[in-house]
Structure formats: C-alpha cells, structure tokens
C-alpha positions as CSV (number, residue, x, y, z in Angstrom):
1,X,68.3,24.7,45.0
2,X,65.4,27.2,45.4
3,X,66.7,29.3,42.5
4,X,66.9,26.3,40.2
5,X,63.4,25.3,41.0
6,X,62.2,28.9,40.4
7,X,64.0,29.0,37.1
8,X,62.3,25.7,36.0
9,X,59.0,26.9,37.1
10,X,59.4,30.2,35.1
11,X,60.4,28.2,32.0
12,X,57.5,25.9,32.4
13,X,55.1,28.8,32.6
14,X,56.7,30.5,29.6
15,X,56.4,27.2,27.6
16,X,52.7,26.8,28.6
17,X,52.0,30.4,27.5
18,X,54.1,30.3,24.5
19,X,52.6,27.1,22.9
20,X,49.1,28.6,22.3
21,X,50.7,31.8,20.9
22,X,52.7,29.7,18.4
23,X,49.6,27.7,17.4
24,X,47.6,30.8,16.9
25,X,50.4,32.3,14.8
26,X,50.6,29.1,12.7
27,X,46.7,29.1,12.3
28,X,46.9,32.8,11.0
29,X,49.8,31.9,8.7
30,X,47.8,28.9,7.2
31,X,44.8,31.1,6.7
32,X,46.8,33.7,4.9
33,X,49.2,31.6,2.8
34,X,47.4,28.3,2.2
35,X,44.3,27.4,0.3
36,X,41.2,27.1,2.4
37,X,40.1,23.6,3.0
38,X,36.4,22.7,3.2
39,X,35.9,20.2,6.2
40,X,33.7,18.2,3.8
41,X,36.7,17.4,1.7
42,X,38.6,16.0,4.8
43,X,35.8,14.1,6.5
44,X,34.0,12.8,3.5
45,X,36.8,10.6,2.0
46,X,35.0,8.1,-0.3
47,X,35.4,9.2,-4.0
48,X,31.8,8.3,-4.5
49,X,30.5,10.3,-1.6
50,X,32.9,13.2,-2.4
51,X,31.3,13.3,-5.8
52,X,27.8,13.2,-4.3
53,X,28.4,16.1,-1.8
54,X,31.1,18.1,-3.5
55,X,30.7,17.5,-7.2
56,X,29.9,19.9,-9.9
57,X,26.2,19.0,-9.9
58,X,25.6,19.6,-6.2
59,X,25.4,23.3,-6.7
60,X,26.9,24.1,-3.3
61,X,24.0,22.4,-1.7
62,X,25.8,20.7,1.2
63,X,28.0,21.7,4.1
64,X,29.9,20.0,6.9
65,X,28.1,18.7,10.0
66,X,30.2,17.3,12.8
67,X,27.7,14.6,13.7
68,X,26.3,13.6,10.3
69,X,29.4,14.6,8.2
70,X,27.3,16.6,5.7
71,X,23.9,18.2,5.6
72,X,21.8,20.5,3.5
73,X,22.7,24.2,3.7
74,X,20.1,26.4,5.3
75,X,18.0,29.0,3.5
76,X,18.7,27.9,0.0
77,X,16.4,29.5,-2.5
78,X,15.5,27.7,-5.7
79,X,18.9,26.3,-6.6
80,X,19.2,23.6,-9.3
81,X,20.6,20.2,-8.3
82,X,20.7,17.6,-11.2
83,X,17.2,18.5,-12.5
84,X,15.9,19.0,-8.9
85,X,14.8,22.5,-7.7
86,X,15.9,22.9,-4.1
87,X,14.7,25.3,-1.5
88,X,15.6,24.8,2.3
89,X,14.4,26.4,5.5
90,X,16.5,27.7,8.4
91,X,16.6,24.2,9.9
92,X,18.3,22.7,6.8
93,X,15.2,20.9,5.7
94,X,13.7,20.9,2.1
95,X,10.8,23.0,3.0
96,X,9.5,26.4,2.2
97,X,8.5,27.3,5.8
98,X,10.6,27.2,9.0
99,X,9.9,24.8,11.8
100,X,8.2,26.7,14.5
101,X,6.8,25.6,17.9
102,X,4.7,22.5,17.9
103,X,1.0,23.3,17.7
104,X,-0.7,20.1,16.6
105,X,0.3,16.6,15.5
106,X,3.9,16.5,14.3
107,X,5.2,13.7,12.0
108,X,8.9,13.3,11.3
109,X,10.0,11.4,8.3
110,X,13.6,10.3,8.3
111,X,15.1,9.4,5.0
112,X,17.7,9.8,2.2
113,X,17.3,11.1,-1.4
114,X,14.1,9.2,-1.9
115,X,12.4,10.9,0.9
116,X,14.2,14.2,0.0
117,X,12.5,13.9,-3.4
118,X,15.3,13.6,-5.9
119,X,14.0,15.0,-9.3
120,X,10.5,15.5,-7.7
121,X,9.5,17.8,-9.2
122,X,11.7,17.8,-12.3
123,X,13.3,21.2,-13.4
124,X,14.7,20.5,-16.9
125,X,16.4,23.9,-17.2
126,X,19.3,24.8,-15.0
127,X,19.0,28.4,-16.0
128,X,15.4,28.4,-14.8
129,X,15.0,26.2,-11.8
130,X,11.5,27.6,-11.0
131,X,10.1,26.1,-14.3
132,X,8.5,22.9,-13.0
133,X,5.1,21.3,-12.3
134,X,4.1,22.4,-8.9
135,X,1.7,19.5,-8.5
136,X,4.7,17.2,-8.4
137,X,5.7,16.8,-4.7
138,X,7.8,14.4,-2.6
139,X,5.6,11.9,-0.7
140,X,6.3,13.6,2.6
141,X,4.7,16.9,1.3
142,X,1.8,14.9,-0.3
143,X,1.3,13.0,2.9
144,X,0.9,16.3,4.8
145,X,-1.7,17.5,2.3
146,X,-3.7,14.4,2.3
147,X,-3.7,14.0,6.1
148,X,-4.8,17.6,6.6
149,X,-7.7,17.0,4.2
150,X,-8.6,13.8,6.1
151,X,-8.4,15.3,9.5
152,X,-9.6,18.9,9.0
153,X,-9.9,19.6,12.7
154,X,-6.4,18.6,13.5
155,X,-3.3,20.7,12.8
156,X,-0.8,18.3,11.2
157,X,2.7,19.0,10.0
158,X,5.1,16.6,8.3
159,X,8.8,17.4,8.7
160,X,11.1,15.7,6.1
161,X,14.4,15.1,8.0
162,X,15.9,13.8,4.8
163,X,19.2,14.4,3.1
164,X,20.7,12.8,0.0
165,X,23.3,10.2,0.6
166,X,22.3,9.4,4.2
167,X,22.2,5.8,5.6
168,X,20.1,4.5,8.4
169,X,23.0,5.1,10.7
170,X,22.9,8.8,9.9
171,X,19.2,8.8,10.3
172,X,19.5,7.2,13.7
173,X,22.1,9.9,14.8
174,X,19.9,12.6,13.6
175,X,16.9,11.3,15.4
176,X,18.7,10.9,18.6
177,X,20.0,14.4,18.4
178,X,16.8,16.1,17.6
179,X,13.9,14.0,18.9
180,X,13.7,15.9,22.2
181,X,13.4,19.3,20.6
182,X,11.1,18.3,17.8
183,X,8.9,16.2,20.1
184,X,7.2,14.3,17.2
185,X,4.1,12.2,17.8
186,X,4.9,9.9,14.9
187,X,8.2,9.0,13.3
188,X,8.6,7.2,9.9
189,X,11.9,6.1,8.5
190,X,12.9,5.1,5.0
191,X,16.5,4.1,4.1
192,X,18.0,1.5,1.8
193,X,20.2,2.0,-1.2
194,X,22.9,4.1,0.6
195,X,23.2,1.4,3.3
196,X,23.8,-1.4,0.7
197,X,25.9,0.8,-1.6
198,X,29.6,-0.2,-1.8
199,X,31.3,3.3,-1.5
200,X,34.7,2.6,0.0
201,X,34.9,1.9,3.7
202,X,31.8,1.2,5.8
203,X,30.4,4.2,7.8
204,X,31.5,2.7,11.0
205,X,35.1,3.3,9.9
206,X,34.7,6.8,8.4
207,X,32.0,8.6,10.2
208,X,31.4,7.2,13.7
209,X,28.7,8.9,15.6
210,X,30.5,8.4,18.9
211,X,30.8,11.4,21.1
212,X,34.6,11.6,21.0
213,X,34.7,11.2,17.3
214,X,32.1,13.9,16.8
215,X,34.0,16.3,19.2
216,X,37.3,15.7,17.3
217,X,35.6,16.4,13.9
218,X,34.0,19.6,15.4
219,X,37.3,20.8,16.7
220,X,39.3,20.1,13.5
221,X,36.6,21.8,11.3
222,X,37.2,25.1,13.0
223,X,40.9,25.2,12.3
224,X,42.5,25.5,8.9
225,X,45.8,24.4,10.5
226,X,44.3,21.1,11.8
227,X,42.5,20.6,8.5
228,X,45.8,20.9,6.6
229,X,47.4,18.5,9.1
230,X,44.6,16.0,8.7
231,X,44.8,16.3,4.9
232,X,48.5,15.6,5.0
233,X,48.0,12.6,7.2
234,X,45.3,11.3,4.8
235,X,47.7,11.5,1.8
236,X,50.4,9.5,3.6
237,X,48.1,6.8,4.8
238,X,45.8,6.5,1.8
239,X,45.7,2.9,0.5
240,X,46.7,2.3,-3.1
241,X,43.8,2.4,-5.6
242,X,42.1,-1.0,-5.9
243,X,43.9,-2.5,-2.9
244,X,40.8,-2.3,-0.6
245,X,37.6,-3.7,-2.0
246,X,34.6,-1.4,-1.4
247,X,32.2,-2.5,1.3
248,X,28.5,-1.8,1.9
249,X,28.2,1.4,4.0
250,X,26.1,-0.6,6.5
251,X,26.2,-4.4,7.1
252,X,22.8,-6.2,7.0
253,X,23.0,-6.5,10.8
254,X,23.8,-2.8,11.3
255,X,21.1,-1.8,9.0
256,X,18.4,-3.7,11.0
257,X,19.9,-2.6,14.3
258,X,19.7,1.1,13.4
259,X,15.9,0.8,12.8
260,X,15.5,-1.1,16.1
261,X,17.4,1.7,17.8
262,X,15.1,4.3,16.2
263,X,12.1,2.4,17.5
264,X,13.7,2.3,20.9
265,X,14.3,6.2,20.9
266,X,10.7,6.7,19.9
267,X,9.3,4.5,22.6
268,X,11.3,6.5,25.1
269,X,9.7,9.7,23.8
270,X,6.2,8.3,23.5
271,X,6.3,8.6,19.7
272,X,4.8,6.1,17.3
273,X,7.4,4.6,14.9
274,X,6.8,3.2,11.5
275,X,9.2,1.5,9.0
276,X,9.0,2.2,5.3
277,X,10.6,-0.8,3.7
278,X,13.1,0.3,1.0
279,X,12.3,0.9,-2.7
280,X,14.4,-0.3,-5.7
281,X,13.3,-0.6,-9.3
282,X,14.9,-3.8,-10.7
283,X,17.3,-6.7,-9.9
284,X,20.1,-4.8,-11.3
285,X,21.4,-7.5,-13.6
286,X,23.1,-7.1,-16.9
287,X,20.9,-6.5,-19.8
288,X,17.8,-6.0,-17.8
289,X,17.2,-2.4,-18.9
290,X,17.5,-2.1,-22.8
291,X,17.8,1.7,-22.5
292,X,21.1,1.2,-20.5
293,X,22.5,-2.2,-21.7
294,X,24.8,-3.5,-19.1
295,X,25.7,0.0,-17.9
296,X,26.8,0.2,-14.3
297,X,25.0,-3.0,-13.3
298,X,25.8,-4.6,-10.0
299,X,23.8,-7.9,-9.4
300,X,25.4,-8.1,-5.9
301,X,23.8,-4.7,-5.0
302,X,20.4,-5.8,-6.2
303,X,20.7,-9.0,-4.2
304,X,21.6,-7.0,-1.1
305,X,18.6,-4.8,-1.5
306,X,16.3,-7.8,-1.4
307,X,18.2,-9.3,1.5
308,X,18.2,-6.2,3.6
309,X,14.5,-5.6,3.0
310,X,13.6,-9.1,3.9
311,X,15.7,-9.0,7.0
312,X,14.2,-5.7,8.1
313,X,10.6,-6.8,7.4
314,X,11.3,-9.9,9.6
315,X,12.8,-7.9,12.3
316,X,9.9,-5.4,12.3
317,X,7.4,-8.3,12.7
318,X,9.5,-9.9,15.5
319,X,9.6,-6.7,17.4
320,X,6.0,-5.6,16.8
321,X,7.1,-2.5,14.8
322,X,4.6,-1.3,12.2
323,X,6.1,-1.6,8.7
324,X,4.7,-0.8,5.2
325,X,6.0,-2.1,1.9
326,X,5.3,-0.8,-1.5
327,X,5.4,-3.9,-3.8
328,X,5.2,-2.0,-7.0
329,X,8.3,-0.1,-6.0
330,X,10.5,-3.1,-5.6
331,X,12.6,-5.2,-7.9
332,X,10.1,-8.0,-7.8
333,X,7.7,-5.9,-9.8
334,X,10.1,-5.2,-12.7
335,X,9.5,-4.2,-15.5
336,X,5.9,-3.2,-14.9
337,X,7.2,-0.6,-12.3
338,X,9.3,1.2,-14.8
339,X,6.8,4.1,-15.1
340,X,7.1,4.7,-11.3
341,X,10.9,5.4,-11.3
342,X,13.1,8.0,-12.7
343,X,16.0,5.5,-12.6
344,X,16.9,2.4,-10.6
345,X,17.0,4.1,-7.2
346,X,14.4,7.0,-7.0
347,X,10.7,7.0,-7.6
348,X,9.4,9.7,-9.9
349,X,6.4,11.9,-9.1
350,X,4.0,9.0,-9.9
351,X,6.0,6.8,-7.5
352,X,5.8,9.4,-4.8
353,X,2.0,9.8,-5.3
354,X,1.6,6.0,-4.8
355,X,3.8,6.1,-1.6
356,X,1.7,9.1,-0.3
357,X,-1.5,7.3,-0.9
358,X,-0.5,4.2,0.9
359,X,1.1,6.1,3.7
360,X,-2.1,8.2,4.3
361,X,-4.0,5.0,5.3
362,X,-0.9,3.6,7.2
363,X,-0.5,6.7,9.3
364,X,-4.2,7.3,9.7
365,X,-4.5,4.3,11.8
366,X,-1.7,5.5,14.1
367,X,-3.4,8.9,14.3
368,X,-6.7,7.3,15.2
369,X,-5.0,5.3,18.0
370,X,-3.2,8.4,19.3
371,X,-6.5,10.3,19.4
372,X,-8.3,7.5,21.2
373,X,-5.7,7.6,24.2
C-alpha cells in the first residue's frame, strides 16, 4: 500500500513538473513556426475599431494596453496619421515634453480624438509631416498657453489624457488608474461620439475594466500560444455577418454614470471636476451636407448625440457638477458652424481656438476658488 502511494505521489510530482515544461515548449514552437499575433488584433474585435487602431492610416501609432485595450505608443516623433502630425512623450501622451514631478497647478483633460486634436494642426504631406502651421494647436495646449499668460505667477500645466477612439468608460478607467500618481488639481472630461457610435458590441461586452478581465488580458498578451488559442476560439464563435445589430459602445445611462464616477473619483482626491459637453457638427440626416450628399449619414446617431448631451447636462446640474457647453459646436448651430469643423465629428483649428477661449474663463473661476482656499 505504501509503495502504491509513493508511486502515485511520484507520478503526480512528475506531472506537475512536466506540464509547465510542455507549455514552455509549445510557446517556443509557436513563436518559431507561427505568425506573430499583435494583442490588439485579438482584444480589439470590432471591424470599425480594428480599422481605427490597426488600419493603414494609423501609422503604427497604437499598442495594446490591458486596461484600456489600446493606447498611443510612447516616444513617437513626428509621424503622420491621416493629415495629423503626432509626437508623444514617454507617458504615451501627445506632448513634446515628458510629465515630471508636479510643481504648480496641474490640469488633466480626459478625452478622445477631439481632445487629442485630430487634424490639428493639419499636415497635408505624408512625406513631410513637419510641414504645418505651428500656431494651430489642440484646445488643451491653447488652454495651457492662455492660463499661463493669465496667471503669470502660477506654474500651470495641462496634461491631455486623450486617445483617439476612447469612450467615457475608458476615460474613467484611465482616471481611476492614474489620478493618484498625477495628483491633478483640476480634471476636465470631454467624450461623446465614440460612446454613441455603433461599432459592434458595446464596450461592457468587449473591454470590461473589471480586475479579473484586465488580468486575463494582461496574461494572454504576453503569450503567443495563448493569443493563438484566443484567435482560434474567436473564429469558432464569431457570429455570422449581419446577424448581430451593432449597438452604441455606451448606453445613455452608462455614459452619464461614467461622468458621475469621474466626479466621485475627483472628489475623493480633492480635485475640481468639470464636464465639457460633447461637440458634433450637424444633425447627420441625408442631404444635409451638399459636399457629401447622403454619404454615410446616420440620423439615429445624430439623435443619440443630442439625447446623450441633454442627459449629461441635466445630470451635471442635478449633481452640482460644473459643465460647459459650446453651442456653436453642436448640431443645433448647423450650418453656420461649418467653418469650425473639419468634418462632422472633429472641430478644426478654429473650433479648438473657440473651445480654448471659453475654457479659459471656465477654468479661471475654478483656479480662483482653489487659490482662495
């Protein structure tokens, strides 16, 4: 009986030791004989979002992030992304300087491609991305310039925590992760189109920010073997094209809840929080833009933009959260606002100047209150 138990124990020990060896050998074999898979291609499954983050026009600008699913690559130097010159710092932000220790008043601006500054400035030549008007800047950079001029005795920095394609849910996850290390005095948040956009399944189904899901994504991303297994599983379970109707990436309720949670996170860290109500050029109905007759129009999307903005405005008022709206940059101002946009979604350099001017007054009131404490 003792011998039998000893034999079983030895077999168990051998099995326990053998499994990781076999897994390691399989990992090596996959790395040698199979194509390398980018985690982005596994964890960003929507065709629309894959095109946004992995398409030919992205210029290798994005990489996988286990929490946020993608992020800007660090230390990019003057690459060209769809008429946009892009330089990033070591912290994956579109800035020419790195984020150092906090010295004065720090403002964090959370956002998507609007805050990022899509096509601001415009670089028309891919072969010469440095050929652009340096006076054209995203509103976050203009805001920093104007606040420094208005408060010359105060060291002010504005950090654009902005990435193309992000929803308010990703902004909330980013804020929760980094608010302690950044220690901002003021936080602003501007999200809209990506939340209302129908791009496959909603974010809650494809990129949950829950701790276990993030841990799984992080583990799989480090193993080519696991990535190939995940890819195979996706092929087997993928629904037939057209079988599943695309949904907005965030529901109206989720959208508002994300901003309320951002506010709560800021209150816990003694940071002042302000909402930038989303921008959008026109009602998005067929025939509204003669330069693009009926092309890609989606009246339901335009209606959602209006509904989401109205709901967020009401929620901010009910919860005593500061909010700013840019009436000229909403569909209600069409067609007089055409000169302020590059296309339906993104303000151009003139639109960003308008945002920066209004935000200077908006944020100055908050700075004055902070200084009086």
